[in-house]
C-alpha positions in Angstrom: 26.0 0.8 15.9 28.5 3.6 15.4 29.6 6.6 17.4 29.3 8.6 14.3 25.5 8.1 14.1 23.3 11.0 14.9 20.9 10.7 17.8 18.1 10.3 15.3 19.6 7.2 13.7 20.2 5.7 17.2 16.5 6.0 17.9 15.2 4.6 14.5 13.6 1.2 14.1 13.5 0.9 10.3 10.7 -0.7 8.4 11.4 -4.4 7.6 10.2 -5.2 4.1 9.0 -8.7 3.1 11.7 -11.2 2.3 13.0 -11.2 -1.2 14.6 -14.7 -1.4 17.6 -15.3 -3.5 16.6 -18.8 -4.6 14.1 -19.1 -7.5 12.2 -22.2 -6.6 10.0 -20.7 -3.9 6.4 -19.7 -4.3 6.4 -16.1 -3.1 3.1 -15.2 -1.3 4.6 -12.8 1.2 5.0 -9.3 -0.5 1.7 -8.7 -2.3 3.3 -8.6 -5.7 1.2 -9.4 -8.7 1.6 -13.1 -9.9 1.0 -11.9 -13.4 3.4 -10.0 -15.5 3.1 -6.3 -16.4 1.3 -5.0 -19.4 3.1 -6.1 -22.6 2.6 -2.5 -23.8 4.4 -1.2 -20.8 7.3 -3.6 -21.4 7.5 -2.5 -25.1 7.5 1.2 -24.1 10.3 0.6 -21.7 12.3 -1.2 -24.4 11.8 1.7 -26.8 13.0 4.1 -24.2 16.3 2.3 -23.5 18.3 4.4 -26.0 20.5 7.4 -26.4 18.1 9.7 -24.5 19.0 8.0 -21.2 22.0 10.4 -21.1 19.4 13.1 -20.4 17.6 13.9 -17.2 13.9 12.8 -17.2 11.1 15.3 -17.0 11.3 16.5 -13.3 7.5 17.1 -13.3 6.5 13.9 -15.0 3.9 16.0 -16.8 2.7 13.4 -19.4 2.1 10.8 -16.7 0.5 13.2 -14.3 -1.8 14.5 -17.1 -2.8 10.9 -18.0 -3.5 10.0 -14.4 -5.6 13.1 -14.0 -7.6 12.3 -17.1 -8.1 8.8 -15.8 -9.9 10.1 -12.7 -11.3 13.4 -14.0 -8.8 15.7 -12.4 -6.4 18.3 -13.8 -2.6 17.5 -13.9 -2.0 20.1 -11.1 -4.1 17.9 -8.8 -1.7 14.9 -9.4 1.7 14.2 -7.8 4.0 11.3 -8.7 7.0 9.9 -6.8 9.4 7.0 -6.5 6.9 4.5 -5.3 4.0 5.2 -3.0 6.3 4.9 0.0 8.2 8.0 -1.1 4.9 9.8 -1.8 3.7 9.0 1.7 7.1 10.1 3.2 6.8 13.4 1.5 3.2 13.8 2.6 4.2 13.1 6.3 6.8 15.9 5.9 4.7 18.4 4.0 1.1 18.0 5.1 0.9 16.8 8.7 1.0 19.1 11.8 4.3 18.0 13.3 3.5 19.2 16.9 0.3 17.2 17.3 -0.6 13.6 17.4 -1.1 12.0 14.0 -3.8 9.2 14.2 -3.7 5.9 12.4 -4.8 2.3 13.3 -2.8 0.1 15.7 -2.8 -2.6 13.0 -1.9 -1.1 9.6 1.1 -0.4 7.3 4.0 -0.3 9.8 5.9 2.3 7.7 3.6 5.0 9.2 5.3 4.6 12.6 8.7 4.8 10.9 7.9 8.0 9.2 6.7 9.6 12.4 9.9 8.6 14.2 12.1 9.8 11.3 10.4 13.2 11.2 9.8 13.5 15.0 6.0 13.6 14.5 4.0 12.4 17.6 1.4 9.8 16.9 -1.5 8.0 18.5 -2.5 4.4 17.6 -6.2 3.9 17.3 -7.1 0.3 18.0 -9.1 -1.6 15.4 -12.2 -3.2 17.0 -12.5 -6.9 17.8 -13.4 -7.7 14.2 -10.3 -5.8 12.9 -12.4 -2.9 11.6 -11.6 0.8 11.7 -14.1 2.7 13.9 -14.5 6.3 12.7 -15.9 7.5 16.0 -12.6 6.5 17.7 -10.8 9.1 15.6 -12.0 12.0 17.7 -9.6 14.5 19.1 -7.8 13.3 22.2 -9.4 15.2 25.1 -6.0 15.1 27.0 -4.2 17.0 24.3 -7.1 18.6 22.4 -5.1 18.1 19.2 -4.9 16.1 16.0 -2.1 16.5 13.5 -3.8 14.5 10.8 -5.2 11.1 10.0 -3.7 8.3 7.9 -5.8 5.4 6.8 -4.9 2.5 4.5 -8.0 1.5 2.5 -8.2 -1.5 2.1 -6.2 -1.7 5.3 -3.0 -3.7 5.4 -2.5 -6.4 6.6 -6.2 -7.0 7.2 -7.6 -6.3 3.7 -10.8 -4.8 5.2 -12.4 -1.8 3.7 -13.7 1.5 5.2 -16.7 2.7 3.3 -16.7 6.0 1.4 -19.4 7.3 3.7 -17.1 6.7 6.7 -14.2 8.4 4.9 -16.5 11.3 4.2 -17.2 11.5 8.0 -13.5 11.5 8.8 -13.0 14.4 6.4 -15.9 16.3 7.8 -14.8 15.7 11.5 -11.3 16.9 10.8 -11.8 19.7 8.3 -8.7 21.6 9.5 -6.3 18.6 9.2 -5.2 16.5 6.3 -6.6 13.0 5.9 -4.3 10.7 3.9 -6.0 7.7 2.4 -3.5 5.1 1.3 -5.1 3.2 -1.5 -2.3 0.8 -2.5 -4.8 -2.1 -2.9 -7.9 -0.2 -4.0 -8.2 -1.7 -7.5 -9.0 -5.2 -6.2 -12.5 -4.5 -5.1 -12.7 -1.4 -3.0 -14.3 2.0 -3.8 -11.7 4.8 -4.2 -12.0 8.1 -2.4 -10.6 10.0 -5.3 -14.1 11.4 -6.3 -14.1 13.2 -3.0 -11.0 15.2 -3.8 -12.9 18.0 -5.5 -15.1 18.4 -2.5 -12.6 18.1 0.4 -9.5 20.3 0.4 -8.0 18.2 3.3 -8.0 14.9 1.4 -4.9 13.3 -0.2 -5.4 9.9 -1.9 -2.2 7.9 -2.5 -2.0 5.0 -5.0 0.7 2.9 -6.7 1.6 1.0 -9.9 3.2 -1.7 -7.8 0.2 -3.9 -7.1 -2.6 -3.9 -9.6 -0.3 -2.8 -12.4 2.4 -5.4 -11.6 5.2 -2.7 -11.8 6.7 -3.0 -8.3 10.1 -3.0 -9.9 9.6 0.4 -11.5 8.7 2.2 -8.2 6.0 4.5 -9.3 3.5 6.0 -6.8 1.1 8.9 -7.1 -1.3 11.0 -5.2 -4.5 13.0 -5.9 -5.4 16.2 -4.0 -6.4 19.8 -4.4 -3.6 21.9 -5.9 -2.3 23.4 -2.7 -1.7 20.0 -1.2 0.1 18.9 -4.4 2.2 22.1 -4.3 3.2 21.3 -0.7 4.4 17.8 -1.8 6.2 19.3 -4.8 8.1 21.9 -2.6 9.4 19.1 -0.4 10.2 16.9 -3.3 12.2 19.6 -5.1 14.1 20.3 -1.8 15.1 16.6 -1.7 15.1 14.9 -5.2 13.8 16.9 -8.1 14.1 13.9 -10.5 12.3 11.1 -8.6 11.0 9.2 -11.7 13.4 8.1 -14.3 12.6 8.0 -18.0 11.8 4.2 -18.0 9.5 4.5 -15.1 7.6 7.4 -16.7 7.0 5.7 -20.0 6.3 2.3 -18.5 3.7 3.6 -16.1 2.0 5.7 -18.8 1.8 2.7 -21.2 0.4 0.5 -18.4 -2.3 3.1 -17.5 -3.4 3.1 -21.1 -3.7 -0.7 -21.4 -7.2 -1.0 -20.1 -7.9 -4.5 -21.4 -4.8 -6.0 -19.8 -5.7 -4.3 -16.5 -9.3 -5.5 -16.4 -8.3 -9.1 -17.2 -5.5 -9.2 -14.6 -7.8 -7.8 -11.9 -10.4 -10.4 -12.7 -7.9 -13.2 -12.5 -6.7 -12.1 -9.1 -10.3 -11.7 -7.7 -11.1 -15.2 -9.1 -8.0 -16.7 -7.4 -8.9 -14.9 -4.2 -12.3 -16.5 -4.1 -10.7 -19.9 -4.8 -8.2 -19.6 -2.0 -10.8 -18.3 0.5 -13.2 -21.2 -0.3 -10.4 -23.7 0.1 -9.1 -22.3 3.4 -12.6 -22.2 4.9 -12.9 -25.9 4.2 -9.6 -26.4 6.1 -11.1 -24.6 9.1 -9.3 -21.2 8.8 -10.8 -18.0 10.0 -10.5 -15.4 7.1 -11.2 -11.7 7.2 -13.2 -10.3 4.3 -10.7 -8.8 1.9 -10.9 -6.5 -1.1 -7.1 -6.6 -1.6 -4.7 -8.9 -3.4 -4.1 -10.7 -0.1 -6.0 -12.3 2.7 -5.5 -12.4 6.5 -6.1 -15.8 8.0 -5.7 -17.7 11.2 -6.4 -21.2 12.3 -8.2 -21.9 15.6 -5.9 -24.8 16.5 -2.6 -24.5 14.6 0.0 -21.9 15.5 0.7 -19.3 12.8 4.5 -19.3 13.4 4.7 -23.1 13.0 2.5 -23.0 9.9 4.7 -20.3 8.3 7.8 -22.4 9.1 6.3 -25.6 7.8 5.2 -23.9 4.6 8.7 -22.5 4.1 10.2 -26.0 4.4 7.8 -26.9 1.5 9.0 -23.9 -0.6 6.1 -21.6 0.1 6.6 -18.2 1.8 3.8 -16.3 3.5 4.0 -13.2 5.7 3.8 -13.6 9.5 3.9 -10.3 11.4 4.8 -10.5 15.1 2.8 -8.4 17.4 0.3 -8.5 20.3 -2.7 -8.8 18.0 -1.1 -9.9 14.8 0.9 -13.0 15.9 -2.1 -15.5 15.4 -2.5 -14.4 11.8 -0.9 -15.0 8.4 -1.1 -12.6 5.5 -1.2 -14.5 2.2 -0.7 -12.9 -1.2 -3.0 -14.1 -3.9 -1.0 -16.1 -6.4 -1.9 -17.7 -9.6 -4.7 -20.3 -9.6 -2.0 -23.0 -9.7 -0.1 -21.5 -6.8 -3.3 -21.1 -4.7 -4.3 -24.7 -5.3 -0.7 -25.8 -4.4 -0.9 -23.8 -1.2 -4.2 -25.5 -0.3 -2.9 -29.0 -0.9 0.2 -28.2 1.1 -1.8 -26.9 4.0 -4.0 -29.9 3.9 -1.0 -32.1 4.1 0.4 -30.1 7.0 -2.9 -30.0 9.0 -3.8 -33.7 8.5 -0.5 -35.4 8.5 
């Protein structure tokens, strides 16, 4: 704490990312990174770009990547925005598209960065509790009768850390109920089994869908996020971006992301491996007595009816396996486990069996 801090900094509680351990002998199942490497074509494109042209600024509009992303989903380039990871895209969306004088609504259990953005930008917010099954209930996202206002809605779909999915029909209901406010659908994990809301973009001018190359494309180290929306929403994001950082994506990130997007065979194979490993892990954990929420993400949310989650996380750590334990009134009994390789999942299961029955 410093006397030179602004009042804003004094009041901030920053987001705490998952641990990135320095030692290399740990099995990392705590940050939802892909256990499989990036597309070889992406790596080759990055190698070819590491030359004399790095002295030049990158394309500030990332046009080639935006055009390819648009073609991928059937939208024009001016309906696509790219940024330095989906976290930056979300941050710009909170600045540009939400009504700052009214409560923004998002679940009480979801990506905790949403609260941080609201505090940073002085946006009031209201937490909407998930139901007893950790499910988003659309009817609970009505306008607060006490304030008669809603500054926008933010939904992670699949939700994090639960992995549960809100149906497209329910997203459509949200968009219809709040036609005068932006609905942000954060689809960081959509490629692992959920249905994307991107096809609704043409129909709903209040929809912004945010995705990332970090998870399903195994490019977390490049920091490439993107969003789909109607042109006026994209223009709002661009105006804020160009008032803050007009060159968010470097040359290597742009060419690597573009090559990854074009490598459809690698993408399909990698997703199938992760879905297979997810099924293996779920089956094994059920045999060990764990309660597991249905997941369409590259992680699962689990708890044991007898064994304390904190102790389990500590005991796994002593055996060189890291999982994520989020402390909170409703989250403390649960562990979030990233889907690793088949070998890693089997090792996790054997380690848990040893812990539970020793």
